[in-house]
MIMI-956845 format. One record per atom (N, C-alpha, C, O): residue number from 0; x, y, z; atom name; residue in three letters. Coordinates in Angstrom, 1 decimal, decimal comma. Each point is the difference from the previous one (the first is absolute). Layout:
<NUM <X Y Z> 'CA' 'Ala'>
...
//
This chain:
<0 <0,8 -1,2 0,0> 'N' 'Met'>
<0 <-0,8 1,2 0,0> 'CA' 'Met'>
<0 <0,9 1,2 0,0> 'C' 'Met'>
<0 <0,9 0,1 0,8> 'O' 'Met'>
<1 <-1,2 0,9 -1,6> 'N' 'Leu'>
<1 <0,7 1,2 -0,1> 'CA' 'Leu'>
<1 <-0,5 1,0 1,1> 'C' 'Leu'>
<1 <-1,2 0,1 0,2> 'O' 'Leu'>
<2 <2,2 0,5 0,4> 'N' 'Ser'>
<2 <-0,4 1,0 1,0> 'CA' 'Ser'>
<2 <-0,2 1,4 -0,6> 'C' 'Ser'>
<2 <0,8 0,3 -0,9> 'O' 'Ser'>
<3 <-1,7 0,5 1,3> 'N' 'Pro'>
<3 <-0,2 1,3 -0,7> 'CA' 'Pro'>
<3 <1,2 0,9 0,4> 'C' 'Pro'>
<3 <0,6 -0,1 1,0> 'O' 'Pro'>
<4 <-0,3 1,0 -2,0> 'N' 'Arg'>
<4 <1,1 0,9 0,3> 'CA' 'Arg'>
<4 <-0,4 1,1 0,9> 'C' 'Arg'>
<4 <-1,2 0,3 0,1> 'O' 'Arg'>
<5 <2,1 0,1 0,7> 'N' 'His'>
<5 <-0,2 1,1 0,9> 'CA' 'His'>
<5 <-0,5 1,3 -0,7> 'C' 'His'>
<5 <0,6 0,2 -1,1> 'O' 'His'>
<6 <-1,5 0,5 1,6> 'N' 'Pro'>
<6 <-0,5 1,2 -0,8> 'CA' 'Pro'>
<6 <1,0 1,1 -0,2> 'C' 'Pro'>
<6 <-0,2 0,8 -0,9> 'O' 'Pro'>
<7 <1,3 -0,9 1,6> 'N' 'Asp'>
<7 <1,0 1,1 -0,2> 'CA' 'Asp'>
<7 <1,1 -0,5 -1,0> 'C' 'Asp'>
<7 <0,9 0,8 -0,3> 'O' 'Asp'>
<8 <-1,0 -2,0 -0,3> 'N' 'Cys'>
<8 <0,9 -0,4 -1,0> 'CA' 'Cys'>
<8 <-0,3 0,8 -1,3> 'C' 'Cys'>
<8 <-1,2 0,3 -0,3> 'O' 'Cys'>
<9 <2,2 0,0 -0,5> 'N' 'Pro'>
<9 <-0,2 0,7 -1,2> 'CA' 'Pro'>
<9 <-0,9 -0,8 -1,0> 'C' 'Pro'>
<9 <0,2 -1,2 0,0> 'O' 'Pro'>
<10 <-1,0 1,9 -0,7> 'N' 'Arg'>
<10 <-0,9 -0,7 -1,0> 'CA' 'Arg'>
<10 <0,0 0,8 -1,3> 'C' 'Arg'>
<10 <0,3 1,2 0,1> 'O' 'Arg'>
<11 <-0,5 -1,8 -1,2> 'N' 'Pro'>
<11 <-0,1 0,7 -1,2> 'CA' 'Pro'>
<11 <-1,1 1,1 0,1> 'C' 'Pro'>
<11 <-1,1 -0,2 0,6> 'O' 'Pro'>
<12 <1,4 1,4 -1,1> 'N' 'Gly'>
<12 <-0,9 1,1 0,1> 'CA' 'Gly'>
<12 <0,4 1,0 1,1> 'C' 'Gly'>
<12 <-0,4 1,1 0,0> 'O' 'Gly'>
<13 <1,3 -1,6 1,0> 'N' 'Asp'>
<13 <0,5 0,9 1,0> 'CA' 'Asp'>
<13 <1,0 1,0 -0,6> 'C' 'Asp'>
<13 <0,7 -0,3 -1,0> 'O' 'Asp'>
<14 <-0,7 1,5 1,6> 'N' 'Phe'>
<14 <1,0 1,0 -0,4> 'CA' 'Phe'>
<14 <1,2 -0,2 0,9> 'C' 'Phe'>
<14 <-0,2 -0,2 1,2> 'O' 'Phe'>
<15 <1,4 0,3 -1,7> 'N' 'Ala'>
<15 <1,2 -0,2 0,8> 'CA' 'Ala'>
<15 <1,0 1,2 -0,2> 'C' 'Ala'>
<15 <0,1 0,5 -1,1> 'O' 'Ala'>
<16 <0,5 -0,1 2,2> 'N' 'Gln'>
<16 <1,2 0,9 0,0> 'CA' 'Gln'>
<16 <1,1 -0,8 0,5> 'C' 'Gln'>
<16 <-0,1 -0,8 0,9> 'O' 'Gln'>
<17 <1,3 1,0 -1,5> 'N' 'Leu'>
<17 <1,2 -0,8 0,4> 'CA' 'Leu'>
<17 <0,9 0,7 1,0> 'C' 'Leu'>
<17 <-0,1 1,2 0,2> 'O' 'Leu'>
<18 <0,9 -2,0 0,4> 'N' 'Thr'>
<18 <1,0 0,5 0,9> 'CA' 'Thr'>
<18 <1,1 0,7 -0,7> 'C' 'Thr'>
<18 <0,2 -0,2 -1,2> 'O' 'Thr'>
<19 <0,5 1,1 1,9> 'N' 'Arg'>
<19 <1,2 0,6 -0,5> 'CA' 'Arg'>
<19 <1,0 -1,0 -0,3> 'C' 'Arg'>
<19 <0,2 -0,9 0,9> 'O' 'Arg'>
<20 <0,5 0,9 -2,0> 'N' 'Gly'>
<20 <1,0 -1,0 -0,3> 'CA' 'Gly'>
<20 <-0,5 -1,3 -0,5> 'C' 'Gly'>
<20 <0,6 -1,0 0,2> 'O' 'Gly'>
<21 <-1,9 1,0 -0,7> 'N' 'Asn'>
<21 <-0,6 -1,2 -0,5> 'CA' 'Asn'>
<21 <0,7 -0,6 -1,2> 'C' 'Asn'>
<21 <0,9 0,7 -0,6> 'O' 'Asn'>
<22 <-1,2 -1,9 0,3> 'N' 'Ser'>
<22 <0,7 -0,8 -1,1> 'CA' 'Ser'>
<22 <-0,2 0,6 -1,4> 'C' 'Ser'>
<22 <0,8 -0,4 -0,9> 'O' 'Ser'>
<23 <-1,8 1,2 0,7> 'N' 'Ile'>
<23 <-0,2 0,5 -1,4> 'CA' 'Ile'>
<23 <0,4 1,5 0,0> 'C' 'Ile'>
<23 <-0,3 0,7 -1,1> 'O' 'Ile'>
<24 <0,8 -0,2 2,1> 'N' 'His'>
<24 <0,5 1,4 0,1> 'CA' 'His'>
<24 <-1,1 1,1 -0,2> 'C' 'His'>
<24 <0,3 1,0 -0,6> 'O' 'His'>
<25 <-1,5 -1,4 1,0> 'N' 'Ala'>
<25 <-1,1 1,0 -0,1> 'CA' 'Ala'>
<25 <0,0 0,9 1,1> 'C' 'Ala'>
<25 <0,6 -0,3 1,1> 'O' 'Ala'>
<26 <-1,1 1,5 -1,3> 'N' 'Glu'>
<26 <-0,1 1,0 1,1> 'CA' 'Glu'>
<26 <-1,0 -0,4 1,0> 'C' 'Glu'>
<26 <-1,1 -0,6 -0,4> 'O' 'Glu'>
<27 <1,3 0,9 1,7> 'N' 'Pro'>
<27 <-1,0 -0,4 1,0> 'CA' 'Pro'>
<27 <-1,4 0,6 -0,2> 'C' 'Pro'>
<27 <-1,0 -0,6 0,6> 'O' 'Pro'>
<28 <0,9 1,7 -1,3> 'N' 'Asp'>
<28 <-1,3 0,6 -0,1> 'CA' 'Asp'>
<28 <-0,7 -0,4 -1,3> 'C' 'Asp'>
<28 <-1,1 0,4 -0,3> 'O' 'Asp'>
<29 <1,7 -1,3 -0,5> 'N' 'Asp'>
<29 <-0,6 -0,5 -1,2> 'CA' 'Asp'>
<29 <-1,1 -1,0 0,4> 'C' 'Asp'>
<29 <0,2 -0,8 1,0> 'O' 'Asp'>
<30 <-1,3 0,7 -1,7> 'N' 'Thr'>
<30 <-1,1 -0,9 0,3> 'CA' 'Thr'>
<30 <-0,1 -1,1 -1,1> 'C' 'Thr'>
<30 <0,1 0,4 -1,2> 'O' 'Thr'>
<31 <-0,2 -1,6 1,6> 'N' 'Phe'>
<31 <-0,2 -1,1 -0,9> 'CA' 'Phe'>
<31 <-1,2 -0,8 0,3> 'C' 'Phe'>
<31 <-0,6 0,1 1,1> 'O' 'Phe'>
<32 <0,1 -1,0 -2,0> 'N' 'Val'>
<32 <-1,1 -0,8 0,2> 'CA' 'Val'>
<32 <0,5 -1,5 0,0> 'C' 'Val'>
<32 <0,7 -0,4 -0,9> 'O' 'Val'>
<33 <-1,1 -0,4 1,9> 'N' 'Ile'>
<33 <0,3 -1,4 0,0> 'CA' 'Ile'>
<33 <-0,9 -0,7 -1,0> 'C' 'Ile'>
<33 <-1,2 0,1 0,1> 'O' 'Ile'>
<34 <1,8 -0,8 -1,1> 'N' 'Val'>
<34 <-0,8 -0,7 -1,0> 'CA' 'Val'>
<34 <0,0 -1,5 0,1> 'C' 'Val'>
<34 <-0,9 -0,7 -0,5> 'O' 'Val'>
<35 <1,9 0,2 1,2> 'N' 'Glu'>
<35 <0,1 -1,5 0,2> 'CA' 'Glu'>
<35 <1,0 -0,3 1,1> 'C' 'Glu'>
<35 <0,9 0,8 0,3> 'O' 'Glu'>
<36 <-1,1 -1,9 0,3> 'N' 'Asp'>
<36 <1,0 -0,5 1,0> 'CA' 'Asp'>
<36 <0,5 -1,4 -0,4> 'C' 'Asp'>
<36 <-0,8 -0,8 -0,4> 'O' 'Asp'>
<37 <2,1 0,5 0,5> 'N' 'Phe'>
<37 <0,6 -1,3 -0,3> 'CA' 'Phe'>
<37 <0,8 -0,5 1,2> 'C' 'Phe'>
<37 <0,8 0,7 0,5> 'O' 'Phe'>
<38 <-1,0 -1,9 -0,1> 'N' 'Pro'>
<38 <-1,3 -0,7 -0,1> 'CA' 'Pro'>
<38 <-1,0 0,7 0,7> 'C' 'Pro'>
<38 <0,2 1,1 0,6> 'O' 'Pro'>
<39 <-1,5 -1,5 -0,6> 'N' 'Pro'>
<39 <-1,0 0,8 0,6> 'CA' 'Pro'>
<39 <0,0 0,1 1,5> 'C' 'Pro'>
<39 <-1,0 0,0 0,7> 'O' 'Pro'>
<40 <2,2 0,0 -0,2> 'N' 'Thr'>
<40 <0,2 0,2 1,5> 'CA' 'Thr'>
<40 <0,6 1,4 0,2> 'C' 'Thr'>
<40 <0,2 0,4 1,2> 'O' 'Thr'>
<41 <0,0 0,3 -2,3> 'N' 'Gly'>
<41 <0,5 1,4 0,2> 'CA' 'Gly'>
<41 <1,5 0,1 0,1> 'C' 'Gly'>
<41 <0,4 1,1 0,4> 'O' 'Gly'>
<42 <0,4 -2,1 -0,7> 'N' 'Gln'>
<42 <1,4 0,1 0,2> 'CA' 'Gln'>
<42 <0,6 0,9 -1,1> 'C' 'Gln'>
<42 <0,9 0,8 0,3> 'O' 'Gln'>
<43 <-1,3 -0,8 -1,5> 'N' 'His'>
<43 <0,4 0,9 -1,1> 'CA' 'His'>
<43 <-1,3 0,6 -0,5> 'C' 'His'>
<43 <-1,0 -0,6 -0,2> 'O' 'His'>
<44 <1,1 1,9 0,1> 'N' 'Leu'>
<44 <-1,2 0,8 -0,5> 'CA' 'Leu'>
<44 <0,4 0,7 -1,3> 'C' 'Leu'>
<44 <1,0 0,6 -0,1> 'O' 'Leu'>
<45 <-1,9 -0,7 -0,8> 'N' 'Val'>
<45 <0,1 0,7 -1,3> 'CA' 'Val'>
<45 <-0,7 1,3 0,1> 'C' 'Val'>
<45 <-1,2 0,1 0,3> 'O' 'Val'>
<46 <1,9 1,0 -0,7> 'N' 'Leu'>
<46 <-0,5 1,3 0,1> 'CA' 'Leu'>
<46 <-0,2 0,6 -1,4> 'C' 'Leu'>
<46 <0,7 -0,4 -0,9> 'O' 'Leu'>
<47 <-1,7 1,3 0,8> 'N' 'Asn'>
<47 <-0,2 0,7 -1,3> 'CA' 'Asn'>
<47 <-0,2 1,5 0,5> 'C' 'Asn'>
<47 <-0,2 0,3 1,1> 'O' 'Asn'>
<48 <0,4 0,5 -2,1> 'N' 'Leu'>
<48 <-0,3 1,5 0,3> 'CA' 'Leu'>
<48 <-1,5 0,1 0,0> 'C' 'Leu'>
<48 <-0,7 -0,7 -0,7> 'O' 'Leu'>
<49 <0,2 1,7 1,5> 'N' 'Pro'>
<49 <-1,5 0,2 0,0> 'CA' 'Pro'>
<49 <-0,6 0,4 -1,3> 'C' 'Pro'>
<49 <0,7 0,5 -0,9> 'O' 'Pro'>
<50 <-2,0 -0,9 0,7> 'N' 'Ala'>
<50 <-0,7 0,4 -1,2> 'CA' 'Ala'>
<50 <0,1 1,5 -0,2> 'C' 'Ala'>
<50 <-0,1 0,8 1,0> 'O' 'Ala'>
<51 <0,3 -0,3 -2,2> 'N' 'Gly'>
<51 <0,1 1,4 -0,3> 'CA' 'Gly'>
<51 <1,5 0,4 0,0> 'C' 'Gly'>
<51 <0,3 1,1 -0,6> 'O' 'Gly'>
<52 <0,6 -1,8 1,1> 'N' 'His'>
<52 <1,4 0,3 -0,1> 'CA' 'His'>
<52 <0,5 -0,2 -1,5> 'C' 'His'>
<52 <-0,4 -1,0 -0,6> 'O' 'His'>
<53 <1,1 1,9 0,1> 'N' 'Pro'>
<53 <0,4 -0,1 -1,5> 'CA' 'Pro'>
<53 <0,7 -1,3 -0,3> 'C' 'Pro'>
<53 <-0,1 -0,5 -1,1> 'O' 'Pro'>
<54 <0,9 -0,1 2,0> 'N' 'Asp'>
<54 <0,7 -1,3 -0,2> 'CA' 'Asp'>
<54 <-0,7 -1,2 0,5> 'C' 'Asp'>
<54 <0,6 -1,1 0,0> 'O' 'Asp'>
<55 <-1,9 1,2 0,3> 'N' 'His'>
<55 <-0,8 -1,1 0,6> 'CA' 'His'>
<55 <0,1 -1,3 -0,8> 'C' 'His'>
<55 <0,2 -1,0 0,6> 'O' 'His'>
<56 <-0,4 1,1 -1,9> 'N' 'Ala'>
<56 <0,0 -1,2 -0,8> 'CA' 'Ala'>
<56 <1,3 -0,6 -0,3> 'C' 'Ala'>
<56 <0,1 -1,2 -0,4> 'O' 'Ala'>
<57 <1,0 1,9 0,6> 'N' 'Asp'>
<57 <1,3 -0,5 -0,4> 'CA' 'Asp'>
<57 <0,9 -0,2 1,2> 'C' 'Asp'>
<57 <1,3 -0,1 -0,2> 'O' 'Asp'>
<58 <-1,8 -0,1 1,4> 'N' 'Trp'>
<58 <0,9 -0,1 1,2> 'CA' 'Trp'>
<58 <-0,6 -1,0 1,0> 'C' 'Trp'>
<58 <-1,2 0,0 0,3> 'O' 'Trp'>
<59 <2,1 -0,8 0,3> 'N' 'Ala'>
<59 <-0,4 -0,9 1,1> 'CA' 'Ala'>
<59 <1,3 -0,4 0,7> 'C' 'Ala'>
<59 <1,1 0,1 -0,6> 'O' 'Ala'>
<60 <-1,2 -0,4 1,8> 'N' 'Ala'>
<60 <1,2 -0,5 0,8> 'CA' 'Ala'>
<60 <-0,5 -0,9 1,1> 'C' 'Ala'>
<60 <-1,1 0,0 0,4> 'O' 'Ala'>
<61 <2,1 -0,9 0,0> 'N' 'Ala'>
<61 <-0,3 -0,9 1,1> 'CA' 'Ala'>
<61 <0,9 0,4 1,1> 'C' 'Ala'>
<61 <1,2 0,3 -0,1> 'O' 'Ala'>
<62 <-1,8 -0,3 1,3> 'N' 'Val'>
<62 <0,7 0,3 1,2> 'CA' 'Val'>
<62 <-0,3 -1,0 1,1> 'C' 'Val'>
<62 <-1,0 -0,7 -0,1> 'O' 'Val'>
<63 <1,8 0,7 1,1> 'N' 'Leu'>
<63 <-0,2 -0,8 1,2> 'CA' 'Leu'>
<63 <-0,9 0,8 1,0> 'C' 'Leu'>
<63 <0,0 1,2 -0,1> 'O' 'Leu'>
<64 <-0,6 -1,9 1,0> 'N' 'Leu'>
<64 <-0,9 0,6 1,0> 'CA' 'Leu'>
<64 <0,8 1,1 0,8> 'C' 'Leu'>
<64 <-0,5 1,0 0,4> 'O' 'Leu'>
<65 <1,8 -1,3 -0,2> 'N' 'Gly'>
<65 <0,8 0,9 0,8> 'CA' 'Gly'>
<65 <0,2 1,4 -0,6> 'C' 'Gly'>
<65 <0,4 0,9 0,6> 'O' 'Gly'>
<66 <-0,7 -0,8 -2,0> 'N' 'Asp'>
<66 <0,2 1,2 -0,7> 'CA' 'Asp'>
<66 <-1,3 0,9 0,3> 'C' 'Asp'>
<66 <0,1 1,2 -0,4> 'O' 'Asp'>
<67 <-1,1 -1,7 0,9> 'N' 'Ile'>
<67 <-1,3 0,7 0,1> 'CA' 'Ile'>
<67 <0,0 0,8 1,4> 'C' 'Ile'>
<67 <0,1 -0,6 1,0> 'O' 'Ile'>
<68 <-0,2 1,9 -1,1> 'N' 'Ala'>
<68 <-0,1 0,8 1,2> 'CA' 'Ala'>
<68 <-1,4 0,1 0,5> 'C' 'Ala'>
<68 <-0,3 0,0 1,2> 'O' 'Ala'>
<69 <-0,6 0,2 -2,1> 'N' 'Ser'>
<69 <-1,4 0,2 0,4> 'CA' 'Ser'>
<69 <-1,0 -0,5 -1,1> 'C' 'Ser'>
<69 <0,4 0,0 -1,2> 'O' 'Ser'>
<70 <-1,5 -0,5 1,6> 'N' 'Leu'>
<70 <-1,1 -0,4 -0,9> 'CA' 'Leu'>
<70 <-1,2 0,8 0,3> 'C' 'Leu'>
<70 <-0,3 0,4 1,1> 'O' 'Leu'>
<71 <-0,5 -0,1 -2,2> 'N' 'Thr'>
<71 <-1,3 0,6 0,2> 'CA' 'Thr'>
<71 <-1,0 -0,8 -0,8> 'C' 'Thr'>
<71 <0,2 -0,4 -1,1> 'O' 'Thr'>
<72 <-1,3 0,1 1,8> 'N' 'Arg'>
<72 <-1,0 -0,9 -0,6> 'CA' 'Arg'>
<72 <-1,3 0,9 0,0> 'C' 'Arg'>
<72 <-0,4 0,5 1,0> 'O' 'Arg'>
<73 <-0,3 -0,5 -2,2> 'N' 'Leu'>
<73 <-1,3 0,7 -0,1> 'CA' 'Leu'>
<73 <-1,0 -1,1 0,3> 'C' 'Leu'>
<73 <0,0 -1,1 -0,7> 'O' 'Leu'>
<74 <-0,9 1,4 1,6> 'N' 'Glu'>
<74 <-1,1 -1,0 0,4> 'CA' 'Glu'>
<74 <-1,3 0,8 -0,1> 'C' 'Glu'>
<74 <0,0 1,2 0,0> 'O' 'Glu'>
<75 <-1,1 -2,0 0,0> 'N' 'Pro'>
<75 <-1,3 0,7 -0,1> 'CA' 'Pro'>
<75 <-0,3 1,0 1,1> 'C' 'Pro'>
<75 <-0,7 0,9 -0,1> 'O' 'Pro'>
<76 <1,4 -1,2 1,3> 'N' 'Thr'>
<76 <-0,2 0,9 1,1> 'CA' 'Thr'>
<76 <1,0 1,2 0,1> 'C' 'Thr'>
<76 <-0,1 0,8 0,9> 'O' 'Thr'>
<77 <1,0 -0,8 -1,9> 'N' 'Gly'>
<77 <1,0 1,1 0,0> 'CA' 'Gly'>
<77 <1,4 -0,6 -0,4> 'C' 'Gly'>
<77 <0,0 -1,1 -0,6> 'O' 'Gly'>
<78 <1,0 1,8 1,0> 'N' 'Ser'>
<78 <1,3 -0,5 -0,3> 'CA' 'Ser'>
<78 <0,8 -0,1 1,3> 'C' 'Ser'>
<78 <-0,3 0,6 1,0> 'O' 'Ser'>
<79 <1,3 -1,5 -1,0> 'N' 'Arg'>
<79 <0,9 -0,1 1,2> 'CA' 'Arg'>
<79 <1,4 -0,2 -0,5> 'C' 'Arg'>
<79 <0,3 -0,6 -1,1> 'O' 'Arg'>
<80 <0,7 1,1 1,9> 'N' 'Thr'>
<80 <1,4 -0,1 -0,4> 'CA' 'Thr'>
<80 <0,7 -0,6 1,2> 'C' 'Thr'>
<80 <-0,3 0,4 1,2> 'O' 'Thr'>
<81 <1,2 -1,3 -1,4> 'N' 'Trp'>
<81 <0,8 -0,6 1,0> 'CA' 'Trp'>
<81 <1,3 -0,5 -0,5> 'C' 'Trp'>
<81 <0,3 -0,1 -1,2> 'O' 'Trp'>
<82 <0,6 -0,2 2,1> 'N' 'Ala'>
<82 <1,3 -0,6 -0,3> 'CA' 'Ala'>
<82 <-0,1 -1,5 0,0> 'C' 'Ala'>
<82 <-0,5 -0,6 1,0> 'O' 'Ala'>
<83 <0,8 -0,1 -2,1> 'N' 'Pro'>
<83 <-0,1 -1,5 0,0> 'CA' 'Pro'>
<83 <0,9 -0,7 1,0> 'C' 'Pro'>
<83 <1,1 0,5 0,3> 'O' 'Pro'>
<84 <-1,6 -1,5 0,3> 'N' 'Val'>
<84 <0,8 -0,8 0,9> 'CA' 'Val'>
<84 <0,2 -1,4 -0,6> 'C' 'Val'>
<84 <-1,0 -0,6 -0,4> 'O' 'Val'>
<85 <2,2 0,1 0,2> 'N' 'Pro'>
<85 <0,2 -1,3 -0,6> 'CA' 'Pro'>
<85 <-0,7 -1,1 0,8> 'C' 'Pro'>
<85 <0,0 0,0 1,2> 'O' 'Pro'>
<86 <-0,6 -0,9 -1,9> 'N' 'Glu'>
<86 <-0,5 -1,3 0,6> 'CA' 'Glu'>
<86 <1,2 -0,8 0,5> 'C' 'Glu'>
<86 <1,1 0,2 -0,6> 'O' 'Glu'>
<87 <-1,2 -1,0 1,6> 'N' 'Pro'>
<87 <1,1 -0,8 0,5> 'CA' 'Pro'>
<87 <0,7 -0,8 -1,1> 'C' 'Pro'>
<87 <1,2 -0,1 0,0> 'O' 'Pro'>
<88 <-1,9 -0,4 -1,0> 'N' 'Asp'>
<88 <0,5 -0,8 -1,1> 'CA' 'Asp'>
<88 <0,9 0,8 -0,9> 'C' 'Asp'>
<88 <0,9 -0,5 -0,7> 'O' 'Asp'>
<89 <-1,2 1,9 0,6> 'N' 'Asp'>
<89 <0,8 0,9 -0,8> 'CA' 'Asp'>
<89 <1,3 0,3 0,5> 'C' 'Asp'>
<89 <0,9 0,5 -0,7> 'O' 'Asp'>
<90 <-0,6 -0,8 2,0> 'N' 'Leu'>
<90 <1,2 0,4 0,6> 'CA' 'Leu'>
<90 <1,1 -1,1 -0,2> 'C' 'Leu'>
<90 <1,2 0,2 0,5> 'O' 'Leu'>
<91 <-1,5 -1,3 -1,1> 'N' 'Gln'>
<91 <1,0 -1,0 -0,2> 'CA' 'Gln'>
<91 <0,9 0,3 -1,1> 'C' 'Gln'>
<91 <1,0 -0,8 -0,3> 'O' 'Gln'>
//
């Protein structure tokens, strides 16, 4: 039986800002959208630029969870922003 993922784990559709000194050399105030996770445990996250960005169609990058400084999720009740915490399995 699969256990459900913790609600604070990154999911496709979440907005992400990266840590200073991240693996793709993005600025900490740049915003990205998570489009996929490999494997679906969130260990590697594929980012894209937000819709409307001029390079949206031509850009993607994969980062580790440790590169994520904050996540923002839009929900029917509003939005929330938090710092992701690695699951115990992600720390191996």
